[in-house]
C-alpha positions as a Markdown table, in Angstrom:
| # | Residue | x | y | z |
|---|---|---|---|---|
| 1 | Gln | 31.4 | -47.5 | 18.0 |
| 2 | Ala | 34.6 | -49.3 | 18.2 |
| 3 | Ala | 35.9 | -47.0 | 20.9 |
| 4 | Ser | 32.8 | -47.5 | 22.9 |
| 5 | Val | 33.3 | -51.5 | 22.7 |
| 6 | Phe | 36.7 | -51.2 | 23.5 |
| 7 | Val | 36.3 | -49.1 | 26.7 |
| 8 | Phe | 33.3 | -51.7 | 27.6 |
| 9 | Ile | 35.4 | -54.6 | 27.4 |
| 10 | Tyr | 38.3 | -52.7 | 29.5 |
| 11 | Leu | 36.2 | -51.7 | 31.8 |
| 12 | Val | 34.3 | -54.9 | 32.6 |
| 13 | Gly | 37.8 | -56.7 | 32.5 |
| 14 | Leu | 39.5 | -54.2 | 34.9 |
| 15 | Leu | 36.2 | -55.1 | 37.5 |
| 16 | Gly | 36.5 | -58.9 | 37.1 |
| 17 | Glu | 40.4 | -58.6 | 38.2 |
| 18 | Arg | 39.3 | -56.1 | 40.7 |
| 19 | Val | 36.6 | -58.9 | 41.9 |
| 20 | Arg | 39.3 | -61.5 | 42.1 |
| 21 | Tyr | 41.6 | -59.2 | 43.9 |
| 22 | Asp | 39.4 | -58.5 | 46.7 |
| 23 | Leu | 38.4 | -62.1 | 47.3 |
| 24 | Arg | 41.7 | -63.4 | 47.5 |
| 25 | Gln | 43.3 | -60.6 | 49.3 |
| 26 | Thr | 40.0 | -61.4 | 51.6 |
| 27 | Met | 40.9 | -65.1 | 51.9 |
| 28 | Phe | 44.5 | -64.4 | 52.6 |
| 29 | Asn | 43.8 | -62.2 | 55.4 |
| 30 | His | 41.2 | -64.3 | 56.9 |
| 31 | Leu | 44.2 | -67.7 | 56.5 |
| 32 | Gln | 46.9 | -65.3 | 59.0 |
| 33 | Asp | 44.0 | -65.4 | 61.6 |
| 34 | Leu | 43.4 | -69.1 | 61.5 |
| 35 | Ser | 44.6 | -71.2 | 64.1 |
| 36 | Leu | 47.4 | -73.9 | 63.6 |
| 37 | Ser | 45.4 | -76.6 | 63.9 |
| 38 | Tyr | 43.2 | -75.8 | 60.6 |
| 39 | Tyr | 46.9 | -76.0 | 58.7 |
| 40 | Ser | 47.3 | -79.2 | 60.6 |
| 41 | Lys | 44.2 | -80.9 | 59.1 |
| 42 | Thr | 44.0 | -79.1 | 56.0 |
| 43 | Pro | 46.2 | -79.7 | 52.9 |
| 44 | Val | 48.1 | -77.0 | 51.4 |
| 45 | Gly | 46.6 | -77.8 | 47.9 |
| 46 | Trp | 43.1 | -77.5 | 49.0 |
| 47 | Ile | 43.8 | -73.7 | 49.9 |
| 48 | Met | 45.7 | -73.2 | 47.1 |
| 49 | Ser | 42.8 | -74.4 | 44.6 |
| 50 | Arg | 40.3 | -72.1 | 46.4 |
| 51 | Val | 42.6 | -69.0 | 46.6 |
| 52 | Thr | 43.2 | -69.5 | 43.0 |
| 53 | Ser | 40.9 | -71.5 | 40.7 |
| 54 | Asp | 37.9 | -70.9 | 42.6 |
| 55 | Ser | 38.1 | -67.5 | 43.0 |
| 56 | Asp | 38.5 | -67.2 | 39.3 |
| 57 | Arg | 35.4 | -68.7 | 38.7 |
| 58 | Val | 33.3 | -66.4 | 41.0 |
| 59 | Gly | 34.9 | -63.4 | 39.6 |
| 60 | Asn | 33.8 | -64.4 | 36.0 |
| 61 | Leu | 30.5 | -65.1 | 37.3 |
| 62 | Val | 30.1 | -61.6 | 39.0 |
| 63 | Thr | 31.6 | -59.6 | 35.8 |
| 64 | Trp | 30.7 | -61.2 | 32.3 |
| 65 | Gly | 27.9 | -63.8 | 33.7 |
| 66 | Ile | 25.8 | -61.1 | 35.0 |
| 67 | Leu | 26.6 | -58.7 | 32.4 |
| 68 | Asp | 25.5 | -61.3 | 29.4 |
| 69 | Thr | 22.2 | -62.2 | 31.3 |
| 70 | Ser | 21.4 | -58.8 | 31.4 |
| 71 | Trp | 21.6 | -58.1 | 28.1 |
| 72 | Ala | 19.9 | -61.1 | 27.2 |
| 73 | Val | 16.9 | -60.6 | 29.6 |
| 74 | Val | 16.5 | -57.0 | 28.0 |
| 75 | Asn | 16.1 | -58.3 | 24.4 |
| 76 | Ile | 13.9 | -60.9 | 25.3 |
| 77 | Leu | 11.6 | -59.1 | 27.4 |
| 78 | Thr | 11.7 | -56.1 | 24.4 |
| 79 | Ser | 10.9 | -58.6 | 21.9 |
| 80 | Leu | 7.8 | -60.4 | 23.7 |
| 81 | Val | 6.4 | -56.6 | 24.1 |
| 82 | Phe | 6.3 | -55.9 | 20.6 |
| 83 | Met | 4.7 | -59.5 | 19.9 |
| 84 | Phe | 2.0 | -59.1 | 22.4 |
| 85 | Phe | 1.6 | -55.3 | 20.7 |
| 86 | Ile | 1.3 | -57.0 | 17.3 |
| 87 | Arg | -0.9 | -60.2 | 18.2 |
| 88 | Trp | -1.1 | -61.0 | 21.5 |
| 89 | Gln | -2.4 | -64.7 | 20.1 |
| 90 | Leu | 0.5 | -65.6 | 18.7 |
| 91 | Ala | 2.8 | -64.0 | 21.7 |
| 92 | Leu | 1.2 | -66.5 | 24.1 |
| 93 | Ile | 2.5 | -69.3 | 22.0 |
| 94 | Val | 6.3 | -67.9 | 22.7 |
| 95 | Phe | 5.3 | -67.2 | 26.2 |
| 96 | Phe | 4.0 | -70.4 | 26.9 |
| 97 | Ile | 7.9 | -71.8 | 26.3 |
| 98 | Val | 9.4 | -69.9 | 28.9 |
| 99 | Pro | 8.0 | -72.4 | 32.2 |
| 100 | Ile | 8.8 | -75.2 | 29.7 |
| 101 | Leu | 12.6 | -73.9 | 29.5 |
| 102 | Ala | 12.8 | -73.1 | 33.3 |
| 103 | Tyr | 11.7 | -76.8 | 33.9 |
| 104 | Val | 14.7 | -78.1 | 31.7 |
| 105 | Ala | 16.8 | -75.6 | 33.5 |
| 106 | Ile | 16.0 | -76.9 | 36.6 |
| 107 | Gln | 16.4 | -80.4 | 35.7 |
| 108 | Phe | 19.8 | -79.7 | 34.0 |
| 109 | Arg | 21.1 | -77.6 | 37.1 |
| 110 | Arg | 20.4 | -80.4 | 39.5 |
| 111 | His | 22.7 | -82.8 | 37.2 |
| 112 | Ile | 25.2 | -80.3 | 35.7 |
| 113 | Leu | 25.9 | -78.9 | 39.5 |
| 114 | Lys | 26.2 | -82.2 | 40.9 |
| 115 | Glu | 29.3 | -83.1 | 38.5 |
| 116 | Phe | 30.9 | -79.6 | 38.7 |
| 117 | Arg | 30.7 | -79.9 | 42.8 |
| 118 | Glu | 32.5 | -83.3 | 42.4 |
| 119 | Val | 34.8 | -81.5 | 39.8 |
| 120 | Arg | 35.7 | -78.9 | 42.5 |
| 121 | Lys | 36.3 | -81.3 | 45.4 |
| 122 | Thr | 38.4 | -83.6 | 43.3 |
| 123 | Asn | 40.6 | -80.6 | 42.1 |
| 124 | Ser | 41.5 | -79.6 | 45.2 |
| 125 | Lys | 42.4 | -83.5 | 46.2 |
| 126 | Ile | 44.9 | -83.3 | 43.2 |
| 127 | Val | 46.2 | -79.9 | 44.2 |
| 128 | Gly | 46.9 | -81.5 | 47.7 |
| 129 | Ser | 48.6 | -84.5 | 46.2 |
| 130 | Tyr | 50.9 | -82.7 | 43.9 |
| 131 | Asn | 51.7 | -80.8 | 47.2 |
| 132 | Glu | 52.4 | -83.6 | 49.3 |
| 133 | Asn | 54.1 | -85.7 | 46.7 |
| 134 | Ile | 56.8 | -82.6 | 45.9 |
| 135 | Thr | 57.4 | -81.9 | 49.7 |
| 136 | Gly | 57.5 | -85.1 | 50.9 |
| 137 | Val | 59.3 | -86.7 | 47.7 |
| 138 | Arg | 62.6 | -87.8 | 50.3 |
| 139 | Val | 60.2 | -89.9 | 52.0 |
| 140 | Ile | 58.2 | -91.2 | 49.3 |
| 141 | Lys | 61.6 | -92.5 | 47.4 |
| 142 | Ala | 63.1 | -93.5 | 50.9 |
| 143 | Leu | 59.9 | -96.1 | 51.6 |
| 144 | Gly | 59.8 | -96.9 | 47.9 |
| 145 | Arg | 56.3 | -95.3 | 47.6 |
| 146 | Glu | 56.6 | -94.0 | 43.7 |
| 147 | Asp | 54.2 | -96.9 | 42.1 |
| 148 | Gly | 51.4 | -96.5 | 44.9 |
| 149 | Asn | 51.8 | -92.7 | 45.3 |
| 150 | Arg | 51.2 | -92.7 | 41.2 |
| 151 | Arg | 48.2 | -94.9 | 41.5 |
| 152 | Glu | 46.7 | -93.3 | 44.1 |
| 153 | Phe | 47.1 | -90.0 | 42.1 |
| 154 | Gly | 45.9 | -91.8 | 38.5 |
| 155 | Glu | 42.3 | -92.5 | 40.7 |
| 156 | Leu | 42.0 | -88.8 | 41.5 |
| 157 | Thr | 42.6 | -87.9 | 37.8 |
| 158 | Gly | 40.5 | -90.4 | 36.6 |
| 159 | Arg | 37.6 | -89.8 | 39.0 |
| 160 | Met | 38.2 | -85.9 | 37.9 |
| 161 | Tyr | 38.4 | -87.1 | 34.4 |
| 162 | Arg | 34.8 | -88.7 | 34.4 |
| 163 | Ser | 33.1 | -85.7 | 36.5 |
| 164 | Ser | 34.4 | -83.4 | 34.0 |
| 165 | Phe | 33.2 | -85.3 | 31.2 |
| 166 | Arg | 29.5 | -85.6 | 32.6 |
| 167 | Ala | 29.3 | -82.2 | 33.5 |
| 168 | Ala | 30.4 | -81.0 | 30.0 |
| 169 | Trp | 28.3 | -83.6 | 28.5 |
| 170 | Leu | 25.5 | -82.0 | 30.1 |
| 171 | Ser | 26.1 | -78.7 | 29.6 |
| 172 | Ala | 27.0 | -79.0 | 25.9 |
| 173 | Leu | 23.3 | -81.1 | 25.7 |
| 174 | Phe | 21.2 | -77.7 | 27.3 |
| 175 | Leu | 21.8 | -75.4 | 24.6 |
| 176 | Pro | 20.4 | -77.8 | 21.8 |
| 177 | Thr | 17.5 | -78.6 | 24.0 |
| 178 | Val | 16.9 | -74.8 | 24.5 |
| 179 | Gln | 17.0 | -74.8 | 20.4 |
| 180 | Val | 14.9 | -77.7 | 20.0 |
| 181 | Ile | 12.0 | -76.1 | 22.5 |
| 182 | Ser | 12.6 | -72.7 | 20.4 |
| 183 | Ala | 12.1 | -74.6 | 17.3 |
| 184 | Phe | 8.6 | -75.8 | 18.5 |
| 185 | Ala | 7.3 | -72.3 | 19.2 |
| 186 | Leu | 8.6 | -71.5 | 15.7 |
| 187 | Ser | 6.7 | -74.0 | 14.1 |
| 188 | Gly | 3.7 | -72.8 | 16.0 |
| 189 | Ile | 3.7 | -69.0 | 15.0 |
| 190 | Ile | 4.1 | -70.5 | 11.4 |
| 191 | Gly | 1.1 | -72.6 | 11.6 |
| 192 | Phe | -1.3 | -70.7 | 13.8 |
| 193 | Gly | -0.2 | -67.5 | 11.9 |
| 194 | Gly | -0.3 | -68.9 | 8.6 |
| 195 | Ser | -4.1 | -69.8 | 9.4 |
| 196 | Gln | -4.7 | -66.8 | 10.4 |
| 197 | Ala | -3.0 | -65.2 | 7.4 |
| 198 | Gln | -5.7 | -67.2 | 5.4 |
| 199 | Ala | -8.4 | -66.0 | 7.2 |
| 200 | Gly | -7.3 | -62.6 | 6.5 |
| 201 | Val | -7.1 | -61.6 | 10.1 |
| 202 | Met | -3.4 | -61.1 | 9.9 |
| 203 | Thr | -0.7 | -60.2 | 7.3 |
| 204 | Val | 2.1 | -62.0 | 6.0 |
| 205 | Gly | 4.3 | -59.0 | 7.4 |
| 206 | Ala | 3.0 | -59.7 | 10.5 |
| 207 | Ile | 3.9 | -63.2 | 10.8 |
| 208 | Gln | 7.5 | -62.7 | 9.2 |
| 209 | Ala | 7.7 | -59.5 | 12.2 |
| 210 | Phe | 6.8 | -62.7 | 14.6 |
| 211 | Val | 9.5 | -64.7 | 13.0 |
| 212 | Ser | 12.1 | -62.3 | 13.1 |
| 213 | Tyr | 11.5 | -61.7 | 16.5 |
| 214 | Leu | 11.9 | -65.2 | 17.5 |
| 215 | Met | 15.2 | -65.8 | 16.0 |
| 216 | Phe | 15.9 | -62.7 | 16.9 |
| 217 | Met | 15.3 | -64.2 | 20.9 |
| 218 | Ile | 17.1 | -67.1 | 20.4 |
| 219 | Trp | 20.3 | -65.7 | 20.5 |
| 220 | Pro | 19.8 | -64.2 | 23.7 |
| 221 | Ile | 18.4 | -67.5 | 25.1 |
| 222 | Gln | 21.3 | -69.3 | 23.7 |
| 223 | Asp | 23.5 | -66.7 | 25.8 |
| 224 | Val | 21.4 | -67.4 | 28.7 |
| 225 | Ala | 21.8 | -70.9 | 28.4 |
| 226 | Arg | 25.5 | -70.8 | 28.2 |
| 227 | Val | 25.7 | -68.8 | 31.4 |
| 228 | Phe | 23.5 | -71.0 | 33.2 |
| 229 | Ala | 26.0 | -73.8 | 32.3 |
| 230 | Glu | 28.9 | -71.6 | 33.5 |
| 231 | Leu | 26.8 | -70.5 | 36.5 |
| 232 | Gln | 26.6 | -74.1 | 38.0 |
| 233 | His | 30.7 | -74.5 | 37.7 |
| 234 | Ala | 30.4 | -70.8 | 39.6 |
| 235 | Ile | 28.5 | -72.0 | 42.1 |
| 236 | Ala | 30.3 | -75.3 | 43.0 |
| 237 | Ser | 33.5 | -72.7 | 43.3 |
| 238 | Ala | 31.3 | -70.2 | 45.2 |
| 239 | Glu | 30.6 | -72.8 | 47.6 |
| 240 | Arg | 33.8 | -74.0 | 48.6 |
| 241 | Tyr | 35.0 | -70.5 | 48.9 |
| 242 | Thr | 32.6 | -69.4 | 51.4 |
| 243 | Val | 33.9 | -72.6 | 53.5 |
| 244 | Met | 36.8 | -69.9 | 54.1 |
| 245 | His | 34.5 | -66.8 | 54.6 |
| 246 | Pro | 35.4 | -64.2 | 57.5 |
| 247 | Gly | 32.2 | -65.3 | 58.8 |
| 248 | Thr | 33.4 | -68.9 | 60.3 |
| 249 | Lys | 36.5 | -68.9 | 62.2 |
| 250 | Asp | 38.3 | -72.2 | 61.5 |
| 251 | Ala | 35.5 | -73.6 | 58.9 |
């Protein structure tokens, strides 16, 4: 098992690096075909941010993100099948939390994605400001612009800090929300199952099985919640990567 896990992690890591290589190679090749006017109006830091950090986010999404999500979905579906086989009335209680989780996920997605888009946008401006200040250091010192540039750079980093903090706060809040909803499902199973056991319709062992399956589902649900939060950051990066896709000439 240890050898299998090692090979598994090695292959996924290798796949992730190959995805990053393909993305960066594609963007680099496309940059060679763009006109000079594109480089006249586009900061170098803006381009560097997409080739490096944005492609890295997308690479993580299509490897570990898809893998973790597939594992979680299979476990959740398997648990639901066994629940319906044991007692479909109790399984419906668990099944009804899925639309609630979907609604909560949509609401969080809207706000988290908005903040991460601002983070990626500001990050590109920060990298561009780095490049401009380093390459133009002689002009800056000659004009005495050190304090002004420092103030402008501080505004950029402050904006990114605030957006990153809000995005991290929402991402951290998403997982406890999922846990609270799962706890309501657990209380429903114990309450309804207890009344069924008292009536002699259901055994205590069946209730224990339901509780075990639900607890078994909480970990995959948490994993999906974590990947979902990371997905919003990757989507923001992917949107900025597609701007440099070969499908558009000077976009």
